[in-house]
LOTI-997101 format. One record per residue: z, y, x of N, C-alpha, C, CB in turn; residue in one letter. Coordinates in steps of 0.05 Angstrom, whole numbers, plus 5000, padded with zeros to 4 digits. Each point is the difference from the previous one (the first is absolute). Glycine has a CB too. Example, Ala and Ser with C-alpha at 12.3 -4.5 7.8 and 13.67 -1.06 7.14 Angstrom:
515648865264500050244982500050245018502549774962a/496150445031500150245016501450224985495749875024s/
//
This chain:
076173458024500150255013502450065020497650134961m/502150045063501650005025502750124980495950115050k/505849874955503050094991500750175020501749604978s/500050575017501050375004501750014976495350295019f/506149985006501750174983498950314994504049715020e/497450444970500050305001501650164996497249934992f/503050195024501950284997498650175001503549895016v/498250434969498850265005501950154987495449895004t/504950444997501550195000499850024971499550215046a/503349834945501549904968497449984986505150284996a/494450145008498450154982497650125023504550144959q/493449915031497650115013499550234971497549475037i/502550804959498450144993497550245022504349874961v/493350005033497550155012498550164989499949705019f/499250534985497450134986501850365011497849534939g/498950515063500750445009502150054977494050275016v/507949934993501750214997502749764990495950514986g/504749195017501949854998502450115015496849644993k/502150495023503350105013501950174984497850025040r/501650064934500850174992502149814983495950385007a/504249354996502049754977502450095027496149414969q/504050695063501850024994502249974993497650065005l/502650284984503350104997500749684969499750835012s/498249074969500649834974501449715015495350224964q/503249805057501249715017502950075014494649815014l/506150394993503350035010500950064975500250205049l/499749994932501249974984500849684979498250525014r/499149324990500649684988502249925016495149844989g/505050185036502149905024503050225000495149825035y/505050264945501650144991500650175036502049654946r/496750455065499750165040501750154991495050055027a/507550044982501750275008499350085034504649844962e/495349935057500350235018496349705014508450395011r/490949725004497149855009499550145025497649884954v/502149805068499450135024496749925001505449975026f/493750354981496350015006499549935036499050494956c/499049275046499149995021498250095009501749754995v/496350465020498450074994498550165031502349954944n/495150015054498450095026501250175013496449954985g/501250175032502350185022499950384979498049665070g/500050274916499150264987501850064979495349925010s/506950224984501050084980499350194974502249875036m/495650294978498050134977498949664982497650575039e/501349364975498749764993501149904983498549925034r/503550054963501749844987502050154977499549735045a/501150544949500650114989499749934972499750225037q/497949794948498949894967502249735003493250154993p/506349635017502549825002502250024996498349925019i/503850284995501750175008500150104968499050115059f/499750074925500050204979499849664976496850665027d/502749124973499949944979502049825008495650124978l/505849835038502849805000502750314983498449545068i/500950624942501750264993500349954976498650345028a/498549694954499149924982502149814980495850095029e/503849734989502049774983501750014991499349825017a/502950494998501949994998502849965020496749924966g/501449975060501749805029499350185012499849515003a/503550495018500150165022497949845029505850204977h/492449985038499949735026499950055025497749774976y/502050145044501450055014496849815016506750134979q/491650085041497749935008500649865028497550384971a/501449415039499749965024497449975017503849854984f/494150305033497549945001500449935026497450264967p/499849515032499249755014496550195017502949464952v/498750565065497950105033497749805011504550205020r/497649484985499050005014500149634988500850535038r/497449294971500349734997502549875000496250025018e/505049914965503049845005500849865014500050024973p/502250115042501549765022501949985008497549995013d/504449804996502850034995501850164993499049805019l/500150425001502650234995499850204971500250045059e/496849944934499250164982500949774976495850345027l/504249484958500649724980503450095002495349515014i/506250445008503050095006500550254989500249765040r/498350444971501350224986499350044972500250195041d/498149794946499249994976501849824975495650095030g/504849664978503149744989501650274995500549435038a/500850654995501850134993500350224981500349845037s/498650224958498950344989499949974969496450155043r/502149564953500249954977503349874988494449965009v/506549795013502750004994502250244986498649695038r/500550544977502250214997499250134976501050085049a/495549934948500250264977501349794971494550415020f/503849294972501649804981497950114977506149925017r/491050104983498350084988499049744980499150385040p/501249724935497749684980498050074997502449814971d/495850175049497949995011498950095011500149894983c/497750015025498750115033497150075002503049665022i/496550584974497150045000498450055019501050114970v/496849735038498250045024497750084988501949685030a/498050584990496650124993498449975025501450424966v/497549405043498350185030497149654999506550405052g/494349544976497049865005502949735008493850455025g/504549404989501149734999502550025021495049754988g/504750345037502450004998502550174989497549815028s/502150444954502550074986501549784978497850485008v/500149464980500749734973501149715020494850164956i/504349845066501449745026502650074997496549955043d/504350384973502250065006502649964986497050225018a/501449884954501950034971501649714986496150414989a/501849385005500049784996502849845033493350084965k/506250015052502649865029501550214991497849805053a/502550394938502750145001500849934977499350365027f/499649484947501349994976501549655008496150404960a/501449445049501649775009503050055012495449825009a/504250345020502949975016502050074982498450145044l/500850064939502650124984500949784990498650454986e/500849325005500849764980501549865021496049954964a/502950065059501249725021502150155023494749654998n/506150285009501549945013499549875033501449994949d/499650145081498449985020498650185010500149684986g/499050225034498550225016496549864988504550135055d/493650154958496449894988499349735017497550554991l/503649465029499149875024500249734984501650315046l/500649584942500949734982498450014994503449934988d/494650164998498449924979496250014999505150164981y/495249945035497049975024499549815008500350315017l/496249604966499049755032499650165022497049644976e/502850055039498850015028500850105019497449984983i/503550345014502950105013502249964999498350214999i/502849704975502849984994500449754985500650485000g/502349564985499949684997498449904975504749985021s/494050054963498750064979501349864970495950075038g/506449994966501649954976499250194966503849885047k/496249914941498650044968501750244992498949464982p/501050705010502350224992501649784976496850595007l/505549525000502049874973500650114976501949855029e/497950354967500350104978496550154991506250065014n/492649974957497850094987500150385001500049474968p/497950635040500050284998501350074969495450055035v/506550154971501050104971499150264995503949755000r/495250385006498750295001496849984988503150155046i/497049914944496750054981498150165021502350094943p/496849825078497050105012498350134980499949615032v/498950654961497750044990497850185024502949964948v/495249815060497150165022498750064987499449795034a/499550514978497850194989498249885032502850574961l/495449355034498250125026497050125000502749655020p/498050475015497950304994498249895021503250514987t/495949195022498249885007499049724993501350305027t/496749704975498449734982500049865021496650164964a/505349645054499749915017501349675000499650525016g/503149504989502149825008500749804977501950365032t/497949824936502349824980501750005003498549784994g/502850325021503249975001502250054975498750155046s/498949964933501850074980500749774983498350445001e/499649275010500649724988500649735012497750214976v/504049975055499349735013502749945001495650045028t/506249784987502349895005501750045028497749734967r/500050485046502049965030499650325005498949425027n/502350604991499750315025499249985023503350174985s/494849935027499049925029502550225020493349874985v/507250105036502450045018498850115019502949664990i/497150495030499050015029503750035018493650344987a/505249495029502149965012498750055036502549634954s/497550525058499550175026501049845024500750464974s/501349465025501949735015497849855010504449914967e/495949965011498749724996496250105002505049734961h/494150485034497450084996498849764976499450245054r/501149724922499249904990501350124965498949655048l/499150364927500649974982500649814982498550295015k/503449754967501549684990500850104975502349735045v/498250054926501050064978501649924995497550084990s/504150154996502649774978498549964972505450255018l/494849554969498449884981502349794982494950055035r/504650074940501549904974499150074975503650015025s/495949814958498850014977501450214980498549515009s/504650534997501350204991499250325007503249615004s/495250395026498950305004497150064989502950015042m/496349854932498550114994500250384977498849385016l/499950694985501250164981499549984971500050265035p/501649904959501650034975495850064980507850335023a/492249934988497950104994498150075023502550134963v/494949835020496950095017498750124980499049635034a/502050674977498650264993498350085009502750104993l/494549834993497850175024497950074984500849745044i/499350564960498450224994498149965020503350314981d/494049665015497650065023500450335014496049654967p/504650475009500150365009500850095022500950094963e/501749755046501850055020498749935025503949924971l/493949855031498850005027496950255005502249384998t/498050734985497350225006500850115030499050214942v/504449975055499550095016501049935034499450254956s/500249455051500449855012496850155027503549544953a/498050395072497350065011497449875003503050175018p/495349914994497749735005500449815020496750284989a/504749815031499649715013502849854988497150175051t/503749884943502949874975499049914986503050254995v/494849914990499249764972497249805016501050454946t/498949585074497349845012502249795011495250405017a/506649545006501749885010501749814973499750405043y/501649794937501249714977497749984984505350084991s/493149975004498049904980499349765016498150464977g/500849515046499149795010502249765008496350335012m/506849714994501649854991500649874973500750235034d/498349964946500749904959496449705000502450824961a/495549345061499049824999500749645016497550504990l/503349615028500849755015501949884991498850165033v/502649894950501949914986500049914977501450225022q/494849734969499149864981498749785015499850384966l/498049735055499049715012502149795002496850245028i/504749884996501549715005501149844986500750185027e/500949914960502349844973497449874984505050414989p/492449585007498549864983498049835022500550384955y/499649635071499449805010502749755018495450394998v/507449754990502149905015500449764994501950355004s/499949445015499949774991501849974971499149875052v/503350354937501349974984498750164977503649875032a/493450184966498450114983501549834977495050145029a/505350064939500049874965499450104993502249834989t/496049954989498850074978500150264988500549594996p/503350485007500450234979498650345019505949684972f/495050325063498450205001497149965012504450225001t/494949584999497149955007498350314988500549364994d/498850624976498250024988501550354993498049394986g/505050665025500750335008498450095022504849964989l/495049845032499650195025496950004998504449885036c/494650044954496449995005499650224976498349405018l/502850634959499650274973499550165028504049974944h/499350045063501650305014496950035026507949864997a/491849945016498150175030497349954980502649835064l/497650124920496850164984500050244996499249704975s/502450365012501450324997501250195021501049794961l/500650095057500150135032499250075009501049885008g/496849895002497650005024498550204997499449575006a/499250464969498350264998500950304993497349644989p/505350335001501250244995499850115036503649854946a/498349995070501650155030496950115011505349595019l/491950254977497950225017498550224994499549675013r/502950344952498450344984501350184997497749854973r/505050045038502450284995499650185025504249714974i/495250185046499750185027498650284985499149555043p/498450364937498550174992501150174969496249675031d/506750174973500550224967502049954999496750014968a/505250125055503849824997501050144973502149965062p/496650134928501650054978500349894970499350325027e/498349564973499049794970502149834995495049945009d/505750094964501949795002499249754985503450355004l/494549604993499149704997500849915026495950024966d/503050095055500149795022502849935016495350165004l/505950054985503250125009501749754994499650544986r/498949474980501749754988499349695010500150314958s/496949655043498949755019501649885023495950214991a/504650005020500850005036504249934979494750615051m/506449484944501949994990500649674985499350585000s/498949414981499949724984499949765021497250224958y/500149905066500549755018502649885026495050164987a/506350125009502649995020501649864982499950445030s/500949654947501749884994499549644993501350544986l/496149395007499449785002500649795022497450234974i/501649905050500349995031503449905008495850475006g/506549684971501949995011500749714985501050535013g/498249464969501649814976498049715015501150404938i/497249655061498049725017501849925032493950234981a/506549885033501850065036501849844990499850525023l/501849534951502950004996499749684994501750554980t/496449255004500249824977498249835020500750284946n/496749805076498649805010499650015035497750014948a/504350225061500349975024497250105011503749644995k/496750545030497950105010498849865026501750394978l/497649725056498249775010499650155030497249774949g/500650175056500050085035499850395005496549425012a/502750714962499150205018503650104991492850125002v/508649824985503650124992501749915029500349874937h/498149925075501949885008499950205019500249524986g/497050495017499550175040500950174992496049925028f/504150354948500650234988502250065014498249924957a/503849935036503149994996501150075032500249594956g/498750135067500450085024499850155018500049784987v/497050284995499750345020501750254988494549895009l/505450134971502050194979502350035018498849824950g/502649985061502249995014500550085024500149754976g/497150135039500250045034497850245005501349435016m/497250764957499150285014499650144979497849875041y/502650394965498650174981497750134976502349945032d/496849824943498449914998500950004971498349805046a/500250394934499749994976499549724979498650445020p/503249404975499249804985497549884983503850145005h/494850154970497749934997498450035017500950034965g/498250125059498549915018499349785013501150304997a/501649615017499749785017498649814976504450075039l/497449914936499349734974496150105003506349984948c/492250245049497550054992499049875031500250474959a/500349645061498249965031500349604999502150605040r/500249274956500749794994498749804985502950235008l/495549804971498749954981498149865002501350304989l/496949875017497549805016499949825018498450294993p/502649755032501249785024500749714984502550425032p/499649634950500849834986499449804982501550295014v/497049904973497549904978498249805019499650504966i/499449595059498549835013501049775007498150325010d/504349715005501049735013501749894977500350145054a/500449824922499549804982498449974993502550014992n/494950064999497949924994499249795015499450394985v/499749755040500049775019501349685016498750424993k/503849664999501349774994499749904975502550125028a/497749914945500149924988497749795005502850364980l/494249745029496649914992500449715020496350584994r/506149525034500449675015501349825006498450155010q/503749924971500749784989502449964966498849935061r/500350264924500349914977497450114975505649985019q/492349954996497350074992499849854960497749955069m/504349954930499649854971503750074981495449475029e/505550744986502050074984499350254981503049815036g/499050234950500250264981499550345017503949654969e/497550305048499650265012497750185009503449815009a/494650004995498150135001499350164985499449755017l/500249964956498550284971502350214997497049634961s/505550425040500550214995498950215015503249794985r/496650235033499250195018497650064990502349885037y/495249964949497550094982501650194979496749515005d/505050344986500250114969501250395004501949344976a/500350595046500950355014497750135005504049895027a/493549974990497450224997498950114977498849785032a/501350054948498750114978501750244986497849534996r/504350355006501750174986499750205016503049724978a/497450375044500750265019496650155000504849735038a/493050084960498050145005498750064974499649815045l/501450034932498149994978498049914993501550225003g/497649595011497849864997500049645010498050545006s/501149344965499849814990498949815024499850224952a/498449805062499649895030501450105026496049924980d/505850135015502150145025501249635010502550694972a/498149305056501249765004501450205031496349474969a/505350365035501549985027499350235028499949444983a/498050575022498950115013499050304995499649555009d/500450484968499550294988503450184993494549764972d/506950015033503150134997500650165033502149534959l/496850215055500650145030498850284997499849555031l/498350414974497150215001500850234983496049635001a/505950324981501550264966502250215020501149524944w/501150275072501250045016500750285021498649544986a/497850295024501550095021497350414993502449295048w/496350644932499950294988501350224998498549774983e/503950024998501450174993502850135018497749754960m/501950135068501550165020498250205017503249615002n/493750424996498950225004499750174980498549805029r/501250164947500150184981502750154998496649724978l/506450205028501850064994501050075023500049794962l/498650225060500250065039502649895003497550505012n/503049224979502949925016499149945026502749784961i/499650385053499749885034501049765021499850414993p/499049575007499449715030503250025002494450095040p/506549584971502649985004501250165026499449554976l/498350515045501150025016500450415003498249375016r/501650674963501850254994502950105002496849924976t/502649865015503649915000501649985026498849714962f/500250235061500549875026500349654992502850515024g/495849404965499549725000498949965024499449934955i/500549845060497749995027500049644999501550535040e/496549364979498749825004502849745003495150345022e/505949854991502849835025501549924975500950335053g/499749834926502249914978499749894980501650275011h/495149574992499149844980502249774994495050115013l/505249805019501549634995502750084982498749725057d/502350524953503350024985500150044976501750175032e/495950104960499649974967499949664991496850524999i/500849345007498949794987502749805002494350085013a/507349995009502349764994501850054983499849865039e/501250464957501950044973498450034987503850185009k/493649824972499549994976499149764996499550424996s/500749365024500449694980501749964991498449795019a/504850294990501750004986501250184974500049815041r/498150374954500850164978500349854980498050365014s/503249694953499449994977498250064981502950005014s/494950125009497850044980497849855004501350394994s/499049585035498449775004500649684987499450315041m/502049714941500349684987498449994987503849914997k/495250344985498649984975496549985009504450324971g/495549665055497450025005498549844993500950185027n/496249734959498349774998499849855018498050194977p/501449825047500349815023502450035029494749964983i/506549885024500450025025498850165020501149664985g/499350565029498350015018500850065026497450094965l/500949755053500849915035500650335015495849465007t/505850375010501450305024496850225015505649545028q/491650264970498150135013498650074963499549715066e/501050274916498750134986501650194984497049655004e/505650425003501950184990499450315033504649464963l/495250435058498950215014497850124993501949815028i/495049964970497950134980499250164983500349775009g/501750234977500650184971501050215020501649654952a/500450325058501650325011496450145016507749785021l/492450125004497250115012497850104990501149755022r/498650184948497750104982500650214990498749644989q/504950495012500250144981501650195020499549694954a/500450275072499450235027498650164998500449785026l/
//
């Protein structure tokens, strides 16, 4: 059996209505001061503020209204140091939770953010572990940030998204209440939902796939894929929302322990270069990447295990014992059509940009998990399909 290591949040609490346990958790931490990182809507976050107050804690709110960038992370970390909280609560999507994790990491470490960032910075490991516990309550089902050990941060100067990464950045508690996702706009549900499914497929076919994450990925994919198809017609169905929240949770666990692949290799680069939602990029790139990988595997690694993994992913996603890799490709395109996923050209991405995008993507950390190395021509071909 293949060797592996496994890490995740110290505690996972999952279920409809479970957000009510926040007060109890805060009392357990003896939290008198709570720094609450939330999305742009203070009204939507008010029930969480009320739970913090119910625990007898004083709180300071920090709204995150854009994807985390260098300026926002520096500002938030400075405010955390000044407020000196006993706990950080993050309620929002992946950007909010990523920001909160970065604030906690920088609070415990001297120096500038760039000292610790990959690619554009020095990439130094964090010297000190996070000392303020982070409780993460996701309001979207997509990134799985509540159980990942990195924060994705944009640099407009470098036109890149890069990671601040450390095992100590895993939240102390992932408090997942699917009911919190019901109010998400339909486009957010679609884009984030496809990101969740990609984060089940890529770790499963990854070169770093593990026996531990394999079963988790296939089971969650078998629940999430049909749920995402049905949510547009039943957006308040808590069984469907629960299936997607679970898929997102397992996707976060899987990518943390088994890496990603070319979809995220492209999406990270494109997200830094263009104003485009991460989930929409992942959704649009999934079919061309499946196509490129399967063709490359058939040409260069026909006898390897990776092709059979695409077949297994197809069976899970489609719920059919007869499904194979080509059916997974057709399913991915159909999901794009069903959820109205826009083509890449919608975001200003043009044919003349593809060489640069492919070159940058080939160097991304996510690309290291792809089941087979793709040539520059194959990368450009996948991008061209997604235009």
